[in-house]
TORMAR-748940 format. One record per residue (C-alpha): residue in one letter; x, y, z. Coordinates in steps of 0.25 Angstrom, whole numbers, plus 5000, padded with zeros to 4 digits. Layout:
N
AXYZ/...
//
This chain:
896
M568554235273/Y567054235272/A565954165264/L565154255256/A563954225265/A564654305276/L564554435268/K563154465273/V563654445288/A564854535285/L563954645279/L563054635291/G564254645300/Q564654775293/L563354835296/A563454795311/A564854855312/L564354985307/V563254985317/S564154945329/A565355035326/T565455155336/V565255295330/T565655415339/D565455555337/P566955615335/K566555735343/V566255645355/L567655585354/D568355715352/A567655775364/C568455665373/P569455725382/G570655665377/Y571955665386/R572955755391/A574455725390/K575255725403/N576655685408/V577155705394/I578655645392/D579255685379/L580555625377/G580655655362/H580655505357/T579455475366/L578355555372/S577455505383/A576255565391/D575055525400/L573755555393/V572655585403/L571155605400/D570955755397/G569555775403/K568255695405/A568355555399/C567355535387/N567355385389/V566755375375/F567055225374/G567455195388/P568255265399/D569355355394/I570655305399/E571155425408/K572655405406/L573455365394/K574955355390/L575555415378/Q576855375372/V577455435360/T578655375353/Y579455425341/E579855295336/T580555335323/K580655455315/D579455415308/R578555355319/I577855405332/H577255305341/V576055355350/K575455265360/I574355295370/T573955195380/D573355175394/P574555175404/V573755105415/D572854985409/K573554895399/R572954915385/Y573154825373/E574254855363/V574554785350/P575554675354/E576954695349/S576954545346/V575954585335/L576454715331/P577854745335/R578154885338/P579254965331/K580455015339/A580655155342/D581955235338/L582355295351/L583055415343/S581655455337/G580955575342/P580255705337/L581455775332/T581755665322/S580355615319/E579555635306/I578355655314/R578055705328/F577055685340/N576355805345/Y575355815357/T574555915365/T574355885380/S572955925382/P572055865376/F573155765372/A573255755357/F574455715348/S574855735334/I575855675324/Y576555775315/R577555775304/S578855835309/S579255905296/T577955975293/H577255965307/E576055905299/V575155835308/L574855695305/F574055645316/S573355725327/T572355695338/A572055845341/S570555865344/H570355715345/P570555665359/I571155535361/I570155435368/F570755315375/E569755215382/P569855075385/Q569155035372/Y569255155364/L570455235359/R570255355350/V571255445342/K570955535331/T571755615322/D571455725311/L571755695297/P571955795285/A570755815276/N570555705265/A571655625273/N572455515265/V572355405275/Y572755255272/G572855135280/L571955085292/G571754955286/E571254845283/H570154905275/T569654905261/G569355045259/T570155145250/F571655155253/R571455305257/L570555295268/P569255385268/T569255495278/H567655515279/N566955435290/Y567955315288/T568155205299/R569255095299/T568954985309/F570054895314/W569554765318/S569954635310/R568754555304/D568454455293/A568054555283/Y567354485272/G567254575260/V568254675265/P567254785266/Q567654925265/G567455005278/N567654885287/N568654825296/L569354715289/Y570354605292/G571554685297/N571954815304/H573054915301/P572855045309/I573855125301/Y573555235292/F574355325283/E573955465280/H574555525268/R574655675265/T575455755254/T576355795265/G576655645270/T576155515274/H576055465289/G575555345296/V574755315309/F574755175315/L573855135327/A574455005333/N573154955339/S572454825336/N571154855343/G569854875335/M569755025330/D569055115321/I569855225314/K569055335308/I569355435298/D568355545296/D568255685290/S566755705294/E566955775307/G567155915302/T568455925308/G569355855298/T569755715295/T570155625307/L570555485309/E570155425322/Y570555295329/N569455225338/V570155105344/I569455005354/G570754965362/G572254965363/I573055085364/L573455205354/D574755155348/F575055245336/Y576255245327/F576355375318/L577155365306/A577755485299/G577755435285/S578355525276/E578155665269/S578455605255/D578455455255/P577155385260/T577855245260/E578655295272/V577455285281/V577255135276/R578655105280/Q578555175293/Y577255085296/A578054965293/D579055005304/V577854995314/V577154875309/G578254795303/L578754775289/P577954675280/A578454535278/E579154485265/V578354375258/P578854265249/Y579054295235/W578054195231/S576954255238/F576854365228/G576354265218/L574854245215/H574054175226/Q572754095224/C571754055234/R570254035236/F569254005247/G568553895241/Y569453795234/Q568653665237/N569753575237/Y571253545234/I570853515219/D570353665218/V571653715224/S572553635214/E571753675202/V571853815205/I573453805205/T573353725192/N572453825186/Y573353945189/S574453875183/A573653835170/A573253975169/G574654035169/I574354115182/P575454115192/L574954055205/E575954065216/T575154025228/M573953935230/W573053965243/T571953885249/D570953945258/I570253875270/D569553775260/Y570753675263/M570453665278/Y569653555284/K568353615290/R569053755289/R570053715300/I571453775298/F572653685297/T571853575290/V571553525276/D570153465272/P570553315269/D569453305258/Y569553435251/F571053475253/P571753345257/L573153375263/D573853285253/R573253355241/M573453495247/R574953455249/E574953415235/I574453555231/V575553625239/D576653535234/Y576153565219/L576153715222/H577553715228/S578153625217/H577653735207/D578253855216/Q576853885221/M576353915235/F575253875244/V574453955255/L573353905264/M572353985273/T572453975288/D571454035297/P571654065312/A570354005317/I570553865321/A569353765323/Y568953745337/L568953585337/P569253535351/D569453385351/E569353365336/G570753345333/Y570953475325/G572453495328/P572553655326/F571453675337/D572053565346/R573453615345/G572953765347/T572153725359/A573253645365/A574153765364/D573053865369/V573253965357/W571754005355/L571254135357/K570354135369/A568954175372/A568754295382/N568854195394/G570354175390/S570254025391/S569353965380/P569653985365/F568954095358/L568054025347/G567554085334/A566954025322/V567754025309/W567853935297/P568053795304/G566953835314/V567253865329/T568753915330/V569753955339/F570854065336/P572354065338/D572854165348/W573954235341/F574454295354/N574654165361/A576054125361/K575753985357/T574954015345/Q576154035336/E576653905339/F575253845337/W575053915324/T576453885318/N576253735322/E574953725315/F575553785302/K576753685304/L575853565305/F574753605294/Y575753675284/D576853565285/P577553555272/N577653405274/T576353365279/G575453485277/L575153605268/D576453675265/I575953815263/D576853935258/G575954045265/A574854065275/W573554125273/I572754175286/D571354215286/M570254245296/N571254305306/E570454435311/P570154335317/S568854305310/S567754225316/F566354195309/C565654195323/N564654305324/Y564754385337/P564454345348/C565054215345/T564554145357/D564454015350/P565453995339/F565053845337/E563653885334/Q564053995324/A565053905317/K563853805315/Q562953915310/Q564053965300/D564353825295/L565853825300/P566653755295/P565853765281/A565653625274/R566353595261/T565453615249/S566153525239/S566553385239/P567953345242/P568853315230/D569553185226/P570753185236/D571553125225/A571153215214/P572353255205/I572853395205/F573853475197/G573753375186/Q574353255195/E573853115197/S572953085208/I573653065222/S573153015235/A576154035380/K575454165385/R576254295386/H576054375399/V575554515395/K574754625403/R573354605399/V572454705393/D571254725402/H569954725394/S569054685406/G568354825405/D568254825390/D567154775381/V567954705370/Q566754645363/T566054775361/P566954895364/P566355025367/Y566855085353/A566454985342/I567354985330/A566754965316/N566954815316/F566254755303/A566354615308/G565054545311/N564154635320/G565354725323/A565754665336/L567254655338/S567154505341/D566254475329/K566754385318/T568154375326/A568754335339/Y568054395351/T568754525356/D568854455370/A569554335365/V570854325373/H572354305368/A573354225376/N574054355380/G572754415386/L572454505374/I571054495368/E570554505354/Y569954645357/D571354695356/T572054595347/H570954565337/N571554645325/L572954565327/Y572354425326/G572654415311/T574054475312/M574454385323/M573954265315/S574754315304/T576054315312/A575754175318/T575554125303/H576754195298/D577554135309/A576953995307/M577254005292/L578754045295/A578853925304/R578453835293/R579453895283/P580553965292/G581254075285/L580254095274/R579354215272/T577854185275/L576654225267/V575454235276/I574254305271/T573254355282/R571954425282/S571954505295/T573154595298/F573554705308/A574754805308/G576054725305/A575454605299/G576254625286/T577554585293/R577054445292/V575954425283/G575154475271/K573654495269/W572554475260/L571454575260/G570354485264/D568954435259/N568654535247/F567654525236/S567754505221/E567354645219/W567954765211/S567954845224/H568754745231/Y569754735220/K569954885221/Q569954895236/S571054785237/I572054895232/S571854975245/G571954845253/I573254805248/L573854955248/G573454955263/M574054825267/A575354835258/G575454995258/I575155025273/Y574954905282/H576254825278/V575454705274/P576054705259/M575754555256/V574254595253/G573154565243/A571654555241/D570954425236/I571154445221/C569754435214/G569054445227/Y568754345238/A567254345239/E566254355228/N566454315213/T567554385205/T567454415190/E568454395179/T568754545178/L568854575193/C569754455195/A570654495183/R570754635189/W571054585203/A572054485198/M572854595192/L572654685204/G573054575213/A574354555206/F574754675213/Y574354635227/P575554595235/F574754465239/M574054415226/R572954315229/N571754265222/H570754225233/N569254205234/A568054145242/D567354015241/T566054075237/S566754145225/I567054095211/S568454055208/Q569354165204/E570754115201/F571354195191/Y571254085180/R569754085181/W569554185170/P570354225158/T570454375161/T570854345175/T571854245171/Q572554345162/A572454465172/A573154375182/K574254335173/N574454475169/A574554535183/L575354415188/D576354435177/I576554585183/R576554535197/Y577554425195/R578454515187/L578354615199/M578554515210/D579954545213/Y579654695214/L578454655223/Y579454575231/T580454685232/S579254775237/F578954675248/H580454675252/Q580554825253/A579254825262/K579954725271/L581154815272/D580454945275/G578954935273/T578855005259/P577454965254/V577354865244/L576054925238/S575755075238/P574655175235/L575055275225/W575255385235/Y576355315242/Q577255355230/F576555485226/P576255545240/K576055685234/D575055645224/A573655665230/D572955585218/T573655455224/F573155465238/A571755395236/I572255295225/D571955155229/T571755085216/Q573155095211/F574355055219/L575855035219/F576354885219/G577754905225/P578355035223/S578255045208/I577054965202/L575755045200/V574554955200/S573255025194/P572154915193/V570854935186/I569854955197/E568454955191/E567654835188/N567754795173/S568554925170/T569654925160/S570155065164/V570755125177/D571155265181/V572655255185/Y573355365193/Y574755385190/P575555475199/N576555575194/E577655475189/L577855385177/F577155255177/Y577455135168/D576455035163/F577054895169/H576954825156/T577354925145/L578155015154/A577455135147/A577555265155/T576455345160/Q576655485167/G575855485180/G575155605186/S573755575183/T572655475182/T572655385169/T571455295164/L571955165159/T571055095150/N570954965143/V571454895156/N570954755153/F570654645163/T572054585162/T572854715165/I573154795177/P573854935175/V575154925182/S576255035181/I577655055186/K577855185193/G579055265187/G580355255195/A580355105196/V581354995192/L580554865192/P581154725193/L580154635186/R580254485183/A580254485168/N579154385168/S578054325177/A578054175181/M577054075187/T577754065200/T578554165209/T579654055209/E579754055194/L579654215194/R580954225202/K581654155191/T581154255181/D582054375176/F581954515180/E581754635171/L581854785176/V580854895173/V581355035174/A580255135175/P580855275177/S580155385185/S579855515179/K581255555184/G581855445176/T582255355188/A581855225193/S582155125204/G581754995210/A582154875218/L582154725218/Y582354625230/L582454475228/D582654355238/D582254215239/G580854255241/V580454175253/S581554185264/I581354275276/T582854295277/Q583554305264/K584954255262/H585054335249/T584354445243/T584454535230/T584054685231/V584154765218/N583954915216/F583654975203/A583855125199/Y583655195186/K584155335183/G584655405171/G584455285162/K585255185171/L584655075178/T585455025190/V585154885196/K585954865209/G585754765220/S586254655228/F585954515222/G586054425234/Y584854335230/P585054285216/T583954325206/G584254215197/V583654295185/D584054395175/V583654545173/S583054525159/R582854665155/V582654815160/R581454895155/F581655045155/A580355115154/N580055265149/T581355255140/K581255365129/S582155285119/T583155175117/P584455215124/K585755225116/T586355115125/V585855025137/K586954975146/L586954865156/N587954875166/G588654975157/K588654885145/V587854915133/V586654825131/T586454775116/P585254835108/D584554705107/K584354705122/I583654845121/A582254875117/F581455005118/D579955025116/S579755165112/A578255155114/T578355125129/G579755185132/V580255045137/L581755005135/D582054865138/V583454815140/T583654665140/L584754625151/G584654475154/I585654495165/P585654405178/F585054485189/K586154465199/S586954595200/S586754745198/F586754815184/T586354935177/V585654965164/E585955105158/L585155175146/D586055275138/
//
């Protein structure tokens, strides 16, 4: 989160980074000697070898390490693990405590594997190829491996016009460019989420899709790196890793020759399955940086209700804090008793409350600030390079310290602070947590030799600009009231960790790795330094916050939304896409952002700031964005203190657009909840690009302005400013309008016209049976008391299927669940399941799309349905059958 005044500084930083980034002639690197394989031991399941330098060292960014160790493991039939490291000197590896590694199946080997490892001895090169076709998926041939203390290089060839996806976090197109393209991995506070820059999080995984199949490559490395994709060398397209530390730790995923979602599930086997979230978290969330006081917050809640827009969760940004200090409230602007009143009001109306918590803690020795005093007593702060004094930065409250998430005492400290401040009886009883600034961000410009002076110059903490409210002002129409672990240390004594010889394209500040963040030589309790672990800080804070929330409410699922992520973060938290702008281009690029997080990186609880965070939105942009945002898994309206108010009720068009889209979202909520449950079971993506389901259709490969919400809902928003038309590509299948159920045969692009500003084109992919709530509701609690209706949308083959999962919506371990499968074939709908969790509602009706005429008879469980319960619309081909039966057992509906 930035003030707009920071934009100029951010732009200057981008220019600085462009100047400082290292550019090296690929021919120089390809001329390096590489290595020769010796002492190869091939046991089938594993292969190991010594790699020795195969000629005169090139020492391009430091001395070549003369001897390496290669270890190859066939971990499953779909996964090969290739690890190259220094056998002599200890090198940093991503700790298992942060990213637990998957176990290997000892029976796996090349004879049963879908992919295989091949190598040449001298010069050493390796490739991964598909067993069934011998198609090469990854190859370092002609590109020698370079392994130096602060520079690792691996390069592979790609097909021409390669379809590469992933390598997040970024705001570019979903399919990555292949010409002179660099993706930099180094977490930073990325105001404006500019394209082509390193952003908040790091996910060094890519999927490559071909008409012959889809595979994945994951590098388990948290050091800074540039990954370059280029086709301008005249030798074809290549992808090159340039890493400034750690080891080469690759996982190669076979994917599938026919189903791209297989590689998504295989990646979940490596980084972990995504967390299930509470049912209520799929409702609408409202926030703003800039609510001046508790009255502002209460009025927003009241105004949403008056406008008839369902608000599930109210959020409050750092405005509530006293002098921007976490775990405090401002007694004049956000007095504790009035804030507790707001929380009680929300809870009494089946609504929720979430607050912001930053990692940086005000450095206030001897001033009675409990969080700082307790953290100091427990010795949990990240240390400066001297290993004894705390590392100091400058953030919102002024000079700050930072929790050291590697310190064994930090979890206890963090949990205790949450317990004290968020105590249901004496504090603010939050339902979820929002964590920001955890790259970690610091406003201190490099070199940050005097954070006290910089905090003074930047006016940190900023002064209030409004008068405090009446502490007894009525709200909601009421009357006025009054231990360190021993590990072998990584030796960086010979390394330049502030300015390494290879400079990645870091866009923070002046491009220095330590600019606008914790210094790279800052020391953790276990001896690791930020040079290696910087990209893990946000994910480790996420874990600590998840655990602290779990300790507050044992047994209940948590909602934690973070800004900075690393591979595996989705096992515990969700994410918002950061400080975007109220611009049509940012509205559009948010689709690629949510597809990356939910469709590749396994962070499915994701969304962008709806209507834009910074700058001023417009009525039409906010209306379009409200409708697109209804199909983000995490739906939140949020903006900055320097922008105009943009709650959905501010304009008539936006109000109606939000109502219309939320009606669809809430009716689909159990469908979405079921998709999240499936993701938790096996990693099936919650959101998908079209090519995931139409992998042979080359026209889908570049599409990132349409997407699949769950397995069967196609969302095709209007993209252009003030336009009322949109070109929609329907692949070769039947698609049904969500509202009318009118069928369209796909296979071409269709221009939809007269799409007004309160409408978003939503279609059902043929082959689906959808369990919908018959009506929307103002809260998710009310929604769960609403009847279901089933929509049968047959495929071009006349069949359809679907699923529904229900439970209590909040518990981690469920005592009772309901799982229902739907199947339609030959005019018969079969609903079969186990009904352990009582739905408490009926199935009101079944809607059969693409029906040619009224059937002679309709049977429910073999008994004829009376004609008054059957209605056929010849214009749309929709047959409605009223049931009104309790949804507590299996049943069939048959059309004769």
